[in-house]
C-alpha positions as CSV (number, residue, x, y, z in Angstrom):
1,X,-7.2,-17.9,9.9
2,X,-6.1,-14.5,8.5
3,X,-6.2,-11.6,11.0
4,X,-4.5,-8.9,9.1
5,X,-4.3,-9.3,5.3
6,X,-2.1,-7.6,2.7
7,X,-2.9,-7.5,-1.0
8,X,-2.5,-5.3,-4.1
9,X,-5.5,-3.3,-2.9
10,X,-4.1,-2.5,0.5
11,X,-4.2,-3.7,4.1
12,X,-7.4,-5.0,5.8
13,X,-8.3,-6.2,9.3
14,X,-10.8,-9.0,10.0
15,X,-13.5,-8.4,12.6
16,X,-14.0,-11.8,14.1
17,X,-17.2,-13.0,15.7
18,X,-16.8,-16.0,18.1
19,X,-19.6,-18.1,19.3
20,X,-20.2,-21.4,21.2
21,X,-23.4,-23.5,21.2
22,X,-24.0,-23.4,25.0
23,X,-23.8,-19.6,25.4
24,X,-25.8,-16.6,24.3
25,X,-22.9,-14.3,24.8
26,X,-20.8,-13.6,21.7
27,X,-17.4,-12.1,21.4
28,X,-16.6,-9.7,18.5
29,X,-12.8,-9.2,18.2
30,X,-11.5,-6.0,16.6
31,X,-7.8,-6.4,15.6
32,X,-6.3,-3.0,15.9
33,X,-3.3,-1.2,14.6
34,X,-1.8,1.8,16.3
35,X,-2.0,3.9,13.2
36,X,-4.3,3.6,10.2
37,X,-6.5,5.6,8.0
38,X,-9.2,7.9,9.6
39,X,-11.8,5.8,7.7
40,X,-10.7,2.6,9.5
41,X,-11.2,4.0,12.9
42,X,-14.5,5.6,12.0
43,X,-15.7,2.2,10.7
44,X,-14.5,0.5,13.9
45,X,-16.3,3.1,16.0
46,X,-19.5,2.7,14.2
47,X,-19.5,-1.1,14.9
48,X,-18.5,-0.7,18.6
49,X,-21.6,1.4,19.2
50,X,-23.6,-1.8,18.2
51,X,-22.0,-3.8,21.1
52,X,-23.4,-4.2,24.5
53,X,-20.0,-4.2,26.3
54,X,-16.4,-3.2,25.4
55,X,-13.2,-4.8,26.6
56,X,-10.6,-2.3,25.6
57,X,-6.7,-2.4,25.6
58,X,-4.8,0.4,27.2
59,X,-2.0,0.8,29.7
60,X,-3.3,3.2,32.3
61,X,-1.2,6.0,33.6
62,X,1.8,7.8,32.0
63,X,5.5,7.3,32.2
64,X,8.7,8.2,30.3
65,X,8.9,4.5,29.4
66,X,5.5,4.2,27.8
67,X,5.9,7.7,26.2
68,X,9.2,6.5,24.5
69,X,7.8,3.2,23.3
70,X,4.6,4.7,21.9
71,X,6.7,7.3,20.1
72,X,7.7,4.6,17.6
73,X,4.3,4.7,16.1
74,X,3.0,8.2,17.1
75,X,5.8,9.6,14.8
76,X,4.2,8.1,11.7
77,X,1.3,10.6,11.4
78,X,3.8,13.5,12.0
79,X,4.8,12.8,8.4
80,X,1.7,14.5,6.9
81,X,2.2,12.8,3.6
82,X,1.3,9.5,5.2
83,X,-2.4,10.3,5.5
84,X,-2.4,8.2,8.7
85,X,-3.7,9.0,12.2
86,X,-3.0,7.4,15.6
87,X,-6.1,5.6,17.0
88,X,-8.5,8.4,17.7
89,X,-11.6,6.6,19.0
90,X,-13.0,8.1,22.1
91,X,-14.0,4.7,23.6
92,X,-15.6,6.1,26.8
93,X,-17.8,8.5,24.6
94,X,-19.4,5.6,22.5
95,X,-22.2,5.2,25.0
96,X,-21.3,1.6,25.7
97,X,-20.3,-0.1,29.0
98,X,-16.5,-0.5,29.0
99,X,-13.9,-2.3,31.0
100,X,-10.1,-2.2,30.7
101,X,-8.3,-5.1,32.3
102,X,-4.9,-4.0,31.0
103,X,-1.9,-3.3,33.2
104,X,-1.0,0.0,34.8
105,X,2.2,1.8,34.0
106,X,3.6,0.7,37.4
107,X,2.9,-3.0,36.5
108,X,4.3,-2.5,33.0
109,X,7.4,-1.0,34.4
110,X,7.8,-3.9,36.9
111,X,7.7,-6.3,33.9
112,X,10.2,-4.2,32.1
113,X,12.7,-4.2,35.0
114,X,12.4,-8.0,35.1
115,X,14.0,-8.1,31.6
116,X,17.8,-8.4,31.8
117,X,19.6,-5.1,31.7
118,X,21.4,-5.9,28.4
119,X,18.1,-6.3,26.6
120,X,16.7,-3.1,28.1
121,X,19.8,-1.2,27.0
122,X,19.5,-2.8,23.5
123,X,16.0,-1.5,23.1
124,X,16.9,2.0,24.4
125,X,19.6,2.1,21.8
126,X,17.3,0.9,19.0
127,X,14.4,3.3,19.8
128,X,15.9,6.3,18.0
129,X,16.6,4.3,14.9
130,X,13.0,2.8,14.9
131,X,11.5,6.3,15.3
132,X,13.4,7.6,12.3
133,X,12.6,4.5,10.2
134,X,8.9,4.8,11.1
135,X,8.7,8.5,10.2
136,X,10.1,8.0,6.7
137,X,8.8,4.4,6.1
138,X,5.7,3.8,8.3
139,X,3.2,3.9,5.4
140,X,5.3,1.6,3.2
141,X,5.5,-0.9,6.1
142,X,1.8,-0.8,6.6
143,X,1.3,-1.7,2.9
144,X,3.8,-4.5,2.9
145,X,3.4,-8.3,3.4
146,X,5.3,-7.9,6.7
147,X,2.1,-6.6,8.4
148,X,0.2,-9.8,7.6
149,X,-0.9,-11.8,10.6
150,X,-2.8,-15.1,11.2
151,X,-3.6,-17.4,14.1
152,X,-0.9,-19.8,13.4
153,X,2.8,-19.6,14.4
154,X,4.8,-18.1,11.5
155,X,8.2,-19.2,10.3
156,X,9.6,-16.2,12.1
157,X,7.9,-17.2,15.3
158,X,9.3,-20.7,15.1
159,X,12.8,-19.5,14.3
160,X,12.8,-17.3,17.4
161,X,10.9,-19.5,19.7
162,X,14.1,-20.4,21.6
163,X,15.5,-16.9,21.5
164,X,16.0,-15.6,25.0
165,X,15.5,-11.8,24.0
166,X,12.2,-12.8,22.1
167,X,11.0,-14.7,25.2
168,X,11.5,-11.8,27.5
169,X,10.1,-9.3,25.0
170,X,6.9,-11.4,24.6
171,X,6.5,-11.7,28.4
172,X,6.8,-8.0,28.9
173,X,4.7,-6.7,26.0
174,X,2.3,-9.5,25.5
175,X,2.1,-12.7,27.7
176,X,1.1,-11.1,31.1
177,X,-1.3,-8.7,29.5
178,X,-2.9,-11.5,27.5
179,X,-3.4,-13.6,30.6
180,X,-5.1,-10.7,32.4
181,X,-7.4,-10.1,29.4
182,X,-8.3,-13.8,29.2
183,X,-9.1,-13.8,32.9
184,X,-11.5,-10.9,32.4
185,X,-13.2,-12.6,29.4
186,X,-13.5,-15.9,31.3
187,X,-15.2,-14.0,34.1
188,X,-17.7,-12.7,31.6
189,X,-18.3,-16.2,30.3
190,X,-18.9,-17.4,33.9
191,X,-21.3,-14.6,34.9
192,X,-23.1,-13.5,31.7
193,X,-23.3,-16.5,29.3
194,X,-27.1,-16.5,29.6
195,X,-27.4,-13.0,28.2
196,X,-27.7,-12.3,24.5
197,X,-24.9,-9.8,24.3
198,X,-22.2,-8.8,22.0
199,X,-18.9,-8.2,23.8
200,X,-16.5,-6.1,21.6
201,X,-12.8,-6.9,22.4
202,X,-10.6,-4.1,21.1
203,X,-7.0,-5.0,21.3
204,X,-3.9,-4.7,19.1
205,X,-3.8,-7.3,16.3
206,X,-0.7,-9.0,17.9
207,X,-2.8,-10.0,20.8
208,X,-5.6,-11.5,18.8
209,X,-4.0,-15.0,18.1
210,X,-3.7,-15.6,21.9
211,X,-7.3,-14.4,22.4
212,X,-8.7,-16.7,19.8
213,X,-6.7,-19.7,21.2
214,X,-7.4,-18.9,24.8
215,X,-11.2,-18.6,24.2
216,X,-11.2,-21.8,22.2
217,X,-9.2,-23.8,24.8
218,X,-10.9,-22.5,27.9
219,X,-14.5,-22.1,26.8
220,X,-15.0,-23.7,23.3
221,X,-15.5,-20.4,21.5
222,X,-14.8,-20.5,17.7
223,X,-14.7,-17.9,15.0
224,X,-17.9,-18.2,12.9
225,X,-17.9,-15.1,10.7
226,X,-15.5,-12.4,9.7
227,X,-15.9,-8.9,8.2
228,X,-13.1,-7.2,6.5
229,X,-12.3,-3.5,7.3
230,X,-9.7,-1.6,5.2
231,X,-6.9,-0.3,7.3
232,X,-5.3,1.6,4.4
233,X,-5.8,1.6,0.6
234,X,-2.8,0.9,-1.6
């Protein structure tokens, strides 16, 4: 199942609606990118207002570490020729109940410190290079096949599945946060399945395969419909 699609017309994100026969509650997954066209975020915000509850990604608090990591994408709109903006949706102003099960900066830093020092040093050394590359080539990357994503392991994933650095990276930036999100979604299934509500799940596209698999394995939810939203026109 395609989550982020690249084609000659541009890059698109699939808004996925998940259902199961025994539950009135439905999940609507919004695979997000850190930067996109303003029109993409406007289209997402319009659809979020139609939901009854939002579950939103976001590491709470501030730190030098999170500032440095987010700089790798915040620098892209600084190149005004890109026409891109950082996610500018004011989620708490949409008039919809909102929960955020993501980690705090302190919890994220704890996971970061659990990574071997040699890998942390490698990432600190790589950050300036990534920032410069994103400034000059962020738009080109967003319009390349590299951005494509589906719910199946890619050849790249399989190639690095036994790589120690990739394992630590995934645990720090994805695994623990995905577990916390799925625990929150499971609690909603347990307590609100009898309600006919749409729960909008607004998380980075990279988290979506784990969300889809987790809801299927734990609760029998399956994607039933998809709506394509344009992230950026070619």
